[in-house]
NUFIVEX-155493 format. One record per atom (N, C-alpha, C): residue in three letters; x, y, z. Coordinates in steps of 0.001 Angstrom, whole numbers, padded with zeros to 6 digits, always signed. Layout:
BEGIN
ALAXYZ...
***
This chain:
BEGIN
MET+003496-019843-012067MET+002111-019931-012511MET+002040-020863-013714ASP+001578-022080-013430ASP+001567-023067-014492ASP+000205-023228-015143ARG-000737-022362-014856ARG-002051-022416-015478ARG-001992-021812-016875GLU-002872-022304-017739GLU-002989-021714-019057GLU-003659-020345-018945GLN-003329-019468-019884GLN-003871-018110-019881GLN-005400-018111-019836GLU-006026-018984-020635GLU-007477-019004-020713GLU-008116-019408-019392GLU-007427-020247-018616GLU-007978-020757-017367GLU-007978-019707-016264MET-007074-018739-016352MET-006886-017804-015251MET-008090-016897-015036GLN-008897-016687-016071GLN-010059-015817-015922GLN-011089-016392-014960PHE-011028-017721-014730PHE-011998-018365-013862PHE-011508-018474-012418ILE-010300-018004-012163ILE-009756-018079-010801ILE-010469-017079-009902GLY-010922-017551-008754GLY-011576-016683-007781GLY-010630-016283-006673LEU-011210-015859-005550LEU-010418-015363-004422LEU-009423-016406-003914PHE-009922-017597-003618PHE-009049-018624-003048PHE-008074-019172-004085GLY-008484-019139-005350GLY-007570-019541-006409GLY-006380-018598-006510ILE-006645-017307-006339ILE-005568-016309-006349ILE-004620-016554-005182TYR-005199-016823-004004TYR-004371-017122-002830TYR-003519-018376-003072LYS-004134-019396-003690LYS-003423-020649-003945LYS-002250-020414-004888GLU-002472-019640-005951GLU-001395-019334-006890GLU-000267-018560-006204ALA-000656-017612-005347ALA+000347-016804-004645ALA+001192-017674-003721PHE+000542-018569-002963PHE+001289-019463-002069PHE+002199-020399-002857LYS+001717-020851-004010LYS+002510-021758-004847LYS+003782-021052-005335ILE+003644-019816-005767ILE+004797-019043-006231ILE+005780-018808-005089MET+005246-018407-003934MET+006111-018134-002782MET+006860-019380-002331ASN+006226-020528-002434ASN+006870-021773-002030ASN+007910-022218-003052SER+007581-022103-004333SER+008493-022554-005390SER+009723-021664-005520TRP+009545-020376-005244TRP+010633-019414-005398TRP+010982-018752-004064ARG+010930-019544-002998ARG+011121-018981-001661ARG+012524-018415-001438ARG+013530-018999-002128ARG+014894-018494-001931ARG+015046-017088-002485LEU+014640-016895-003760LEU+014765-015572-004387LEU+013858-014553-003699LEU+012618-014916-003456LEU+011695-013998-002786LEU+012146-013728-001354GLY+012790-014730-000743GLY+013330-014524+000594GLY+014456-013502+000603GLN+015311-013551-000415GLN+016392-012563-000522GLN+015838-011159-000719ILE+014837-011038-001586ILE+014201-009742-001810ILE+013555-009231-000524SER+012922-010137+000193SER+012251-009757+001441SER+013245-009258+002474LEU+014379-009945+002592LEU+015368-009550+003597LEU+015957-008173+003301VAL+016142-007864+002012VAL+016785-006601+001640VAL+015799-005431+001622LEU+014565-005668+001203LEU+013616-004567+001015LEU+012402-004622+001938ILE+011759-005782+002016ILE+010499-005864+002764ILE+010724-005932+004272LEU+011775-006622+004706LEU+012071-006676+006148LEU+012381-005288+006710PRO+013261-004485+006068PRO+013471-003117+006561PRO+012187-002290+006570LEU+011345-002488+005558LEU+010059-001793+005505LEU+009211-002140+006722SER+009179-003418+007087SER+008400-003864+008239SER+008992-003348+009546VAL+010318-003373+009634VAL+010988-002882+010849VAL+010694-001403+011063ILE+010814-000629+009991ILE+010575+000814+010088ILE+009137+001097+010501PHE+008197+000328+009967PHE+006792+000529+010318PHE+006558+000291+011808LEU+007095-000802+012337LEU+006888-001130+013749LEU+007659-000184+014665VAL+008873+000172+014265VAL+009659+001121+015068VAL+008954+002467+015124HIS+008340+002878+014028HIS+007602+004140+014006HIS+006482+004138+015037MET+005772+003021+015163MET+004699+002925+016152MET+005241+003094+017563GLN+006367+002438+017847GLN+006952+002504+019182GLN+007490+003903+019497VAL+008261+004473+018572VAL+008864+005789+018805VAL+007795+006881+018863SER+006792+006796+018007SER+005717+007792+018006SER+004984+007808+019341GLU+004773+006617+019895GLU+004096+006533+021198GLU+004927+007195+022285VAL+006241+006960+022256VAL+007132+007568+023262VAL+007143+009087+023119LEU+007316+009575+021887LEU+007355+011022+021653LEU+006031+011689+022022PHE+004929+011061+021619PHE+003625+011670+021877PHE+003289+011648+023368SER+003734+010632+024075SER+003510+010573+025535SER+004220+011726+026233LYS+005449+012013+025795LYS+006186+013137+026377LYS+005489+014463+026065ILE+005009+014604+024833ILE+004304+015825+024443ILE+003045+016006+025270LEU+002284+014947+025437LEU+001042+015005+026217LEU+001324+015353+027672HIS+002384+014757+028225HIS+002755+015047+029609HIS+003130+016516+029775ASN+003919+017071+028850ASN+004341+018467+028950ASN+003195+019436+028682GLU+002230+019063+027845GLU+001070+019922+027626GLU+000206+020009+028878ILE+000064+018886+029567ILE-000673+018887+030843ILE+000076+019725+031879LEU+001401+019552+031908LEU+002226+020318+032841LEU+002135+021809+032546LEU+002081+022164+031277LEU+001991+023572+030870LEU+000685+024200+031337ASP-000394+023421+031314ASP-001701+023931+031758ASP-001716+024271+033242TYR-000862+023584+034020TYR-000832+023804+035473TYR+000324+024703+035899THR+000970+025328+034912THR+002075+026239+035216THR+001645+027671+034917ARG+001990+028586+035815ARG+001574+029986+035660ARG+002206+030592+034415ALA+001363+031187+033566ALA+001835+031800+032328ALA+002808+032934+032607GLY+003895+032982+031860GLY+004896+034036+032015GLY+005992+033702+032994SER+005821+032655+033794SER+006847+032273+034760SER+007993+031560+034058PRO+009178+031549+034687PRO+010319+030854+034071PRO+010015+029376+033796ALA+009303+028740+034723ALA+008962+027327+034535ALA+008061+027138+033317HIS+007096+028069+033155HIS+006172+027990+032019HIS+006929+028165+030694ASN+007864+029126+030670ASN+008650+029369+029452ASN+009541+028181+029110LYS+010090+027562+030162LYS+010968+026408+029949LYS+010184+025227+029370VAL+009025+024948+029970VAL+008186+023842+029487VAL+007702+024118+028066SER+007374+025392+027791SER+006910+025774+026456SER+007994+025546+025409ASP+009249+025892+025763ASP+010366+025671+024840ASP+010594+024180+024596VAL+010520+023401+025677VAL+010694+021951+025549VAL+009593+021357+024674LEU+008364+021852+024878LEU+007221+021356+024107LEU+007365+021678+022617SER+007821+022876+022322SER+008044+023261+020923SER+009095+022372+020267SER+010151+022091+021025SER+011217+021233+020516SER+010708+019814+020282GLU+009864+019326+021186GLU+009325+017970+021050GLU+008378+017864+019850TRP+007553+018893+019631TRP+006667+018880+018470TRP+007473+018902+017171THR+008549+019692+017154THR+009414+019740+015969THR+010028+018376+015688THR+010525+017738+016759THR+011113+016401+016620THR+010077+015400+016122PHE+008864+015505+016652PHE+007783+014587+016279PHE+007455+014690+014797TRP+007308+015930+014290TRP+006945+016115+012883TRP+008095+015776+011944LEU+009332+016090+012339LEU+010486+015727+011517LEU+010645+014209+011437PHE+010424+013562+012574PHE+010509+012096+012606PHE+009473+011474+011684ASN+008253+011988+011716ASN+007195+011445+010878ASN+007434+011730+009398ALA+007985+012907+009103ALA+008305+013234+007711ALA+009369+012274+007167ALA+010401+012019+007977ALA+011449+011085+007566ALA+010882+009676+007420TYR+009998+009306+008336TYR+009389+007973+008296TYR+008586+007754+007013PHE+007704+008702+006683PHE+006865+008542+005499PHE+007685+008557+004201THR+008777+009320+004213THR+009649+009342+003027THR+010317+007992+002815ILE+010904+007461+003886ILE+011576+006166+003802ILE+010571+005054+003506LEU+009382+005136+004132LEU+008346+004133+003906LEU+007913+004106+002442LEU+007743+005288+001856LEU+007344+005369+000453LEU+008409+004772-000455ILE+009663+005129-000216ILE+010756+004637-001062ILE+010856+003115-000993LEU+010831+002572+000225LEU+010943+001123+000384LEU+009722+000397-000182SER+008543+001015-000054SER+007323+000400-000597SER+007409+000286-002114LEU+007848+001363-002770LEU+007955+001348-004230LEU+009058+000409-004709LEU+010173+000382-003979LEU+011255-000536-004339LEU+010810-001987-004182SER+010074-002284-003113SER+009580-003644-002888SER+008601-004054-003976THR+007710-003128-004336THR+006750-003407-005405THR+007474-003681-006713SER+008464-002845-007028SER+009246-003034-008257SER+009871-004422-008290ALA+010519-004803-007201ALA+011255-006064-007163ALA+010332-007263-007277VAL+009256-007277-006498VAL+008376-008451-006471VAL+007609-008600-007787VAL+007034-007514-008296VAL+006258-007593-009537VAL+007159-008018-010699TYR+008335-007440-010775TYR+009275-007817-011847TYR+009647-009293-011734THR+009885-009756-010524THR+010262-011152-010309THR+009150-012103-010731ILE+007909-011806-010327ILE+006777-012673-010672ILE+006573-012692-012187ALA+006755-011537-012843ALA+006602-011477-014296ALA+007680-012320-014994CYS+008890-012273-014468CYS+009963-013100-015038CYS+009652-014586-014868ILE+009120-014943-013709ILE+008727-016332-013460ILE+007644-016749-014450TYR+006689-015861-014675TYR+005567-016167-015571TYR+006033-016381-017012THR+007006-015583-017434THR+007481-015678-018819THR+008589-016716-018993GLY+009023-017310-017894GLY+010065-018325-017990GLY+011463-017758-018158ARG+011639-016485-017881ARG+012956-015855-017996ARG+013843-016261-016823GLU+015139-016292-017084GLU+016076-016524-015991GLU+016106-015278-015112VAL+015983-015474-013837VAL+015968-014340-012925VAL+016731-014711-011662ASP+017558-013803-011212ASP+018263-013993-009950ASP+018244-012691-009170PHE+018748-012741-007961PHE+018679-011590-007065PHE+019438-010388-007623LYS+020601-010631-008184LYS+021416-009542-008721LYS+020694-008823-009856LYS+020064-009599-010738LYS+019349-009012-011864LYS+018163-008180-011382VAL+017428-008717-010406VAL+016268-007994-009863VAL+016691-006656-009265MET+017762-006668-008495MET+018204-005444-007835MET+018748-004420-008825SER+019237-004863-009981SER+019718-003926-011000SER+018550-003257-011733VAL+017413-003956-011772VAL+016243-003438-012471VAL+015426-002497-011596VAL+015391-002785-010296VAL+014528-002064-009349VAL+014619-000539-009452PRO+015819+000072-009478PRO+015872+001544-009539PRO+015194+002135-010771LYS+015225+001429-011895LYS+014623+001946-013126LYS+013104+001841-013077VAL+012595+000730-012534VAL+011155+000570-012399VAL+010612+001528-011360TRP+011397+001792-010330TRP+010987+002650-009220TRP+010617+004052-009696LYS+011341+004578-010689LYS+011051+005922-011195LYS+009653+005992-011798ARG+009283+004958-012542ARG+007953+004915-013139ARG+006873+004770-012062LEU+007150+003952-011062LEU+006199+003773-009966LEU+005979+005061-009189MET+007020+005854-009045MET+006886+007134-008346MET+005922+008049-009096ALA+006011+008060-010420ALA+005102+008881-011229ALA+003652+008425-011036THR+003442+007116-011020THR+002093+006582-010805THR+001596+006914-009408PHE+002482+006834-008426PHE+002086+007170-007056PHE+001665+008635-006946LEU+002432+009530-007564LEU+002106+010954-007491LEU+000751+011244-008146CYS+000465+010557-009242CYS-000834+010733-009899CYS-001962+010217-009016SER-001742+009070-008382SER-002765+008523-007495SER-002960+009419-006274TYR-001862+009996-005782TYR-001958+010917-004654TYR-002808+012130-005020LEU-002654+012608-006255LEU-003476+013722-006724LEU-004950+013332-006754PHE-005238+012100-007193PHE-006615+011612-007190PHE-007188+011590-005772PHE-006406+011093-004820PHE-006855+011027-003434PHE-007106+012434-002875PHE-006230+013353-003213PHE-006360+014724-002723PHE-007634+015370-003258VAL-007852+015257-004571VAL-009043+015828-005200VAL-010301+015159-004647TYR-010240+013845-004475TYR-011386+013101-003941TYR-011764+013592-002542THR-010766+013805-001690THR-011028+014272-000329THR-011611+015677-000333ILE-011067+016553-001165ILE-011595+017923-001258ILE-013045+017908-001731LEU-013336+017107-002762LEU-014702+017018-003269LEU-015646+016462-002206ALA-015190+015478-001453ALA-016023+014895-000400ALA-016370+015937+000665ILE-015391+016756+001034ILE-015631+017803+002037ILE-016607+018839+001501VAL-016420+019240+000245VAL-017323+020228-000379VAL-018750+019697-000430ILE-018910+018433-000827ILE-020246+017832-000896ILE-020886+017758+000484LEU-020093+017398+001491LEU-020614+017331+002857LEU-021103+018694+003328VAL-020323+019740+003050VAL-020715+021101+003444VAL-022006+021511+002735ILE-022107+021179+001450ILE-023314+021531+000683ILE-024537+020805+001246VAL-024391+019524+001557VAL-025503+018743+002112VAL-025958+019326+003444ILE-025013+019641+004296ILE-025355+020224+005600ILE-026052+021571+005422PHE-025535+022365+004491PHE-026131+023683+004249PHE-027565+023551+003731VAL-027797+022624+002801VAL-029140+022429+002243VAL-030109+021950+003318ILE-029668+021004+004133ILE-030532+020496+005204ILE-030870+021601+006195TYR-029886+022440+006477TYR-030113+023539+007424TYR-031096+024558+006835ILE-030935+024887+005560ILE-031817+025854+004899ILE-033256+025329+004844LEU-033415+024023+004578LEU-034747+023435+004475LEU-035415+023238+005832GLY-034665+023464+006883GLY-035242+023384+008223GLY-035278+021993+008822PHE-034522+021053+008228PHE-034515+019685+008752PHE-033342+019436+009700TRP-032582+020477+009953TRP-031380+020291+010780TRP-031736+020150+012252SER-031098+019192+012909SER-031247+018996+014352SER-030035+018232+014857ASP-029874+018214+016171ASP-028745+017494+016750ASP-028822+015997+016429LYS-030050+015469+016327LYS-030211+014053+016022LYS-029820+013731+014586ALA-029823+014737+013724ALA-029490+014504+012313ALA-027988+014399+012083ILE-027194+014908+013020ILE-025738+014928+012837ILE-025175+013516+012758PHE-025617+012646+013660PHE-025048+011295+013739PHE-025292+010488+012467PRO-026552+010333+012001PRO-026765+009539+010769PRO-026066+010123+009544ILE-026024+011468+009454ILE-025336+012100+008318ILE-023848+011760+008337SER-023238+011830+009514SER-021811+011531+009625SER-021525+010065+009308ILE-022431+009160+009730ILE-022246+007730+009461ILE-022327+007456+007964VAL-023354+007992+007304VAL-023525+007786+005866VAL-022339+008363+005099PHE-021910+009551+005496PHE-020779+010191+004813PHE-019512+009354+004958ARG-019253+008846+006162ARG-018045+008050+006383ARG-018071+006754+005585ILE-019233+006123+005504ILE-019348+004879+004734ILE-019075+005135+003254LEU-019716+006172+002715LEU-019535+006499+001300LEU-018086+006898+001017TYR-017505+007686+001908TYR-016111+008103+001724TYR-015182+006884+001772PHE-015459+005965+002691PHE-014628+004767+002833PHE-014705+003907+001578VAL-015909+003750+001021VAL-016080+002961-000203VAL-015267+003565-001349GLY-015362+004873-001507GLY-014593+005546-002551GLY-013097+005441-002322PHE-012683+005551-001067PHE-011263+005461-000726PHE-010713+004071-001044VAL-011482+003042-000693VAL-011071+001670-000992VAL-010957+001465-002497TYR-011928+001978-003236TYR-011914+001846-004698TYR-010653+002476-005287LEU-010333+003698-004876LEU-009147+004374-005397LEU-007870+003626-005013THR-007845+003085-003803THR-006665+002351-003358THR-006445+001093-004186ILE-007533+000371-004465ILE-007435-000840-005281ILE-006939-000494-006688VAL-007491+000580-007262VAL-007064+001013-008595VAL-005585+001368-008587TRP-005147+002090-007567TRP-003736+002486-007480TRP-002821+001266-007347GLN-003219+000288-006503GLN-002379-000889-006305GLN-002209-001687-007595LEU-003308-001884-008329LEU-003187-002600-009594LEU-002446-001763-010631ALA-002601-000430-010549ALA-001875+000466-011462ALA-000367+000338-011253SER+000060+000019-010035SER+001490-000179-009775SER+002007-001383-010545VAL+001206-002438-010607VAL+001592-003622-011373VAL+001604-003296-012866VAL+000583-002578-013329VAL+000511-002164-014732VAL+001742-001346-015107THR+002175-000481-014213THR+003336+000378-014471THR+004587-000447-014758VAL+004746-001550-014030VAL+005931-002388-014207VAL+005831-003243-015465LEU+004648-003761-015750LEU+004504-004780-016792LEU+004046-004246-018139GLU+003671-002979-018215GLU+003245-002418-019493GLU+003994-001114-019746ASP+003749-000539-020913ASP+004517+000637-021324ASP+003824+001933-020921THR+003004+001885-019908THR+002301+003081-019448THR+002505+003270-017961PHE+002433+004508-017522PHE+002549+004820-016101PHE+001794+006116-015834GLY+001723+006511-014575GLY+001011+007736-014219GLY-000486+007595-014432PHE-001093+008634-015028PHE-002538+008617-015270PHE-002942+007482-016216GLY-002081+007159-017171GLY-002372+006068-018093GLY-002496+004739-017378ALA-001606+004503-016414ALA-001659+003258-015638ALA-002912+003203-014770MET-003311+004347-014214MET-004536+004399-013410MET-005754+004073-014268TYR-005798+004637-015481TYR-006922+004379-016382TYR-006947+002908-016797LYS-005773+002346-017114LYS-005697+000944-017501LYS-006120+000033-016353SER-005703+000372-015153SER-006073-000400-013973SER-007579-000400-013770LYS-008190+000759-013911LYS-009639+000889-013767LYS-010368-000009-014774ALA-009861-000045-016011ALA-010480-000866-017047ALA-010324-002359-016732LEU-009157-002752-016237LEU-008916-004155-015931LEU-009787-004654-014781LEU-010107-003775-013855LEU-010863-004180-012667LEU-012351-004374-012935ARG-012824-003928-014083ARG-014238-004133-014399ARG-014538-005630-014448GLY-015524-006042-013676GLY-015891-007453-013618GLY-015145-008228-012564LYS-014054-007679-012044LYS-013271-008341-010999LYS-013138-007464-009747MET-013948-006412-009672MET-013829-005495-008547MET-014198-006160-007220VAL-015202-007044-007241VAL-015598-007719-006001VAL-014452-008569-005466VAL-013824-009336-006352VAL-012686-010163-005939VAL-011539-009286-005440ALA-011250-008218-006179ALA-010174-007306-005784ALA-010472-006661-004430ALA-011745-006282-004208ALA-012129-005660-002948ALA-011988-006645-001788LEU-012372-007906-002015LEU-012236-008925-000968LEU-010768-009165-000632VAL-009927-009204-001667VAL-008489-009355-001440VAL-007964-008193-000607PHE-008360-006974-000996PHE-007910-005773-000295PHE-008361-005782+001167LEU-009637-006079+001395LEU-010187-006039+002747LEU-009580-007117+003639LYS-009374-008312+003090LYS-008795-009388+003896LYS-007343-009088+004258LEU-006584-008590+003296LEU-005187-008242+003584LEU-005093-007129+004611ASN-005965-006127+004474ASN-005926-005016+005415ASN-006472-005396+006779PHE-007418-006347+006808PHE-007903-006850+008098PHE-006780-007584+008826SER-006027-008391+008090SER-004875-009091+008677SER-003834-008096+009164PHE-003605-007059+008369PHE-002665-006006+008749PHE-003114-005310+010032ALA-004416-005030+010143ALA-004952-004357+011331ALA-004785-005224+012578ILE-004958-006536+012424ILE-004785-007450+013561ILE-003338-007429+014047ILE-002392-007508+013112ILE-000971-007484+013487ILE-000628-006165+014164LYS-001125-005081+013611LYS-000875-003751+014184LYS-001447-003656+015595PHE-002666-004172+015779PHE-003321-004146+017095PHE-002530-004970+018110LEU-002100-006166+017697LEU-001329-007024+018605LEU-000016-006362+019006PHE+000642-005712+018042PHE+001907-005042+018356PHE+001689-003897+019341GLU+000632-003130+019136GLU+000343-002024+020047GLU+000058-002524+021462ILE-000776-003557+021571ILE-001182-004070+022875ILE-000050-004798+023588LEU+000668-005651+022869LEU+001655-006525+023489LEU+003051-005924+023572VAL+003370-004975+022682VAL+004737-004432+022649VAL+004779-002960+023028VAL+003988-002133+022344VAL+004035-000690+022601VAL+003573-000371+024022PHE+002406-000917+024392PHE+001876-000644+025733PHE+002270-001718+026741GLY+002544-002925+026293GLY+003125-003936+027167GLY+002168-004748+028010ILE+001128-004144+028512ILE+000151-004808+029394ILE+000861-005661+030439SER+001707-005036+031205SER+002398-005686+032339SER+003281-006855+031922LEU+003737-006874+030688LEU+004633-007940+030244LEU+006080-007538+030518ASP+006951-008541+030785ASP+008371-008244+030983ASP+009015-007985+029631ILE+010227-007482+029670ILE+010925-007060+028466ILE+011164-008220+027504VAL+011451-009407+028049VAL+011699-010574+027190VAL+010447-010944+026408SER+009302-010927+027068SER+008041-011257+026405SER+007701-010229+025341ARG+007934-008961+025663ARG+007642-007901+024698ARG+008515-008031+023456VAL+009800-008333+023657VAL+010706-008531+022515VAL+010265-009733+021690GLY+009877-010806+022370GLY+009421-012005+021666GLY+008191-011737+020818PHE+007211-011044+021397PHE+006007-010697+020644PHE+006335-009724+019509GLY+007307-008835+019737GLY+007718-007896+018700GLY+008303-008620+017494VAL+009155-009619+017753VAL+009756-010408+016668VAL+008672-011179+015922LEU+007714-011734+016674LEU+006619-012473+016046LEU+005796-011570+015131CYS+005460-010374+015612CYS+004703-009424+014784CYS+005497-009016+013555LEU+006807-008865+013716LEU+007663-008501+012587LEU+007641-009583+011510LEU+007758-010845+011914LEU+007735-011952+010962LEU+006384-012023+010241LEU+005307-011859+010999LEU+003972-011888+010390LEU+003789-010737+009402LEU+004284-009561+009778LEU+004082-008383+008952LEU+004847-008465+007648PHE+006114-008871+007696PHE+006881-008862+006447PHE+006433-009988+005512ASN+005924-011097+006079ASN+005325-012133+005236ASN+004016-011660+004613LEU+003253-010879+005362LEU+002001-010329+004834LEU+002283-009339+003708PHE+003290-008479+003875PHE+003665-007529+002824PHE+004062-008264+001541LEU+004888-009311+001675LEU+005319-010087+000509LEU+004124-010773-000143PHE+003289-011402+000659PHE+002114-012090+000141PHE+001198-011121-000604GLY+001018-009922-000049GLY+000161-008925-000686GLY+000671-008519-002056LEU+001977-008350-002194LEU+002552-007961-003488LEU+002423-009084-004524VAL+002624-010323-004075VAL+002476-011458-004988VAL+001014-011578-005434VAL+000083-011400-004497VAL-001341-011483-004811VAL-001732-010404-005821GLN-001227-009179-005653GLN-001527-008095-006594GLN-001098-008469-008011THR+000074-009095-008132THR+000574-009461-009460THR-000269-010577-010071VAL-000634-011567-009262VAL-001499-012642-009749VAL-002848-012074-010173LEU-003381-011139-009389LEU-004661-010508-009722LEU-004587-009803-011072TYR-003453-009190-011375TYR-003273-008535-012669TYR-003448-009530-013815PHE-002788-010686-013713PHE-002894-011688-014769PHE-004311-012249-014869VAL-004985-012380-013729VAL-006365-012854-013731VAL-007269-011844-014445CYS-007083-010562-014155CYS-007876-009516-014811CYS-007608-009471-016303LYS-006353-009633-016709LYS-006026-009644-018135LYS-006735-010799-018838SER-006711-011956-018195SER-007364-013122-018775SER-008877-012930-018834TYR-009444-012339-017793TYR-010892-012124-017744TYR-011355-011233-018898HIS-010529-010270-019279HIS-010876-009366-020377HIS-010380-009895-021728HIS-009985-011175-021741HIS-009571-011843-022982HIS-008386-011150-023637GLU-007472-010658-022835GLU-006242-010061-023356GLU-005132-011113-023246ASN-004874-011767-024331ASN-003883-012835-024344ASN-002489-012268-024114ILE-001852-012721-023064ILE-000533-012199-022724ILE+000534-012960-023511ASP+001126-012289-024457ASP+002212-012859-025250ASP+003471-012860-024383LYS+003880-014047-023949LYS+005006-014132-023024LYS+006304-013600-023617SER+006485-013783-024927SER+007715-013298-025561SER+007744-011773-025585ALA+006555-011151-025850ALA+006492-009687-025859ALA+006702-009129-024457LEU+006090-009784-023475LEU+006280-009350-022093LEU+007730-009540-021671SER+008340-010636-022111SER+009747-010892-021805SER+010633-009814-022405ASP+010336-009410-023643ASP+011102-008332-024280ASP+010946-007024-023507HIS+009739-006782-023031HIS+009493-005566-022255HIS+010318-005572-020969LEU+010381-006729-020307LEU+011169-006843-019082LEU+012660-006698-019370GLU+013078-007165-020543GLU+014496-007085-020929GLU+014952-005641-021074VAL+014034-004764-021464VAL+014382-003355-021661VAL+014894-002739-020367TYR+014355-003201-019225TYR+014782-002634-017943TYR+016253-002901-017639LEU+016809-003921-018306LEU+018212-004246-018043LEU+019163-003304-018761GLY+018622-002544-019723GLY+019427-001535-020406GLY+018828-000174-020153GLU+019179+000773-020989GLU+018614+002111-020850GLU+017162+002060-021276TYR+016258+002584-020444TYR+014831+002448-020728TYR+014408+003324-021898VAL+013793+002673-022894VAL+013185+003374-024019VAL+011739+002918-024071PRO+010764+003812-023895PRO+009368+003389-023860PRO+008982+002618-025112LEU+008306+001502-024918LEU+007836+000713-026036LEU+006472+001195-026485LYS+006140+000946-027714LYS+004817+001297-028203LYS+003810+000312-027648ALA+002566+000775-027504ALA+001537-000057-026891ALA+001391-001385-027621LYS+001484-001383-028958LYS+001260-002610-029710LYS+002385-003624-029505ASP+003547-003154-029014ASP+004652-004072-028787ASP+004462-004890-027525VAL+003808-004284-026529VAL+003640-004948-025247VAL+002183-005240-024972GLN+001318-004342-025399GLN-000098-004493-025137GLN-000595-005685-025919LEU-001364-006492-025296LEU-001584-007823-025786LEU-002849-007967-026587GLU-002781-008889-027528GLU-003898-009089-028429GLU-005080-009710-027700GLN-006290-009470-028222GLN-007484-010080-027675GLN-007576-011518-028188TYR-008024-012397-027310TYR-008372-013722-027786TYR-009800-013992-027411HIS-010431-014926-028041HIS-011846-015223-027786HIS-011972-016689-027396VAL-012714-016905-026327VAL-012915-018260-025839VAL-014116-018865-026564
***
């Protein structure tokens, strides 16, 4: 990132994309190594989960249909029931293992990429070995931030359900309830819930960057992220929606062309699978780089001058035993344009 700090506040959506592509091109070797070790396995696990889940769920669905047509209490019914129980257990254990591994690799990838981009920004020497030595220490802080964000999502969902129940109850008491009212109420509720969900997700993603680059994590990082996004929420939302739209397209193509096949031979399915894998892991890397660039843009927009030497010192701490720095050591002074 060769732009001056003051200039970054004026960068818009496409400017952020341009900066991200420039970084990826200039540092493709180091970012490529990080991608092969962390992001590629993350992408493989995601796609394999889709394929295996479809196979497991198809067997479960087939046995549930078979169970419905088998006389209850018969040996055949008991056998199918036992097989079905075993398949459901396998399905849930597989998904539990998948989400655990996915979370770990996601946090490790975030740690590596954000730390690398920050080192590039401050002009520090950075190589693959150094990045991988830092990742486990940053990962612990990211886990704390993730758990706090998960609590926010949980509380948000519970509150949304409570509000929906109250609205339905009030409408019913007032006598406005009808079958025709169900559809518009459900549509409005889903839209509002989706908007809130997107907002929390954007805050959490930027909070992950804050966790790596500042001396705060957990609820503090979430609060700092929320403050940084003021005035840049539209840009952040567009970045989020475009990245997730691209992700949805890749996921859809993989399901149609690989999971279900649509009468394709095995060679074609493997070829499309490899193509989706390449697209997905590049999208994951691009998304992490964009998040980090967005952080610097938000800092500049709020006139928080990033002292590269202070940030460099903060990054240096990760190479030794972590001792939390005081906010004034890393938190940056205001400048006025």
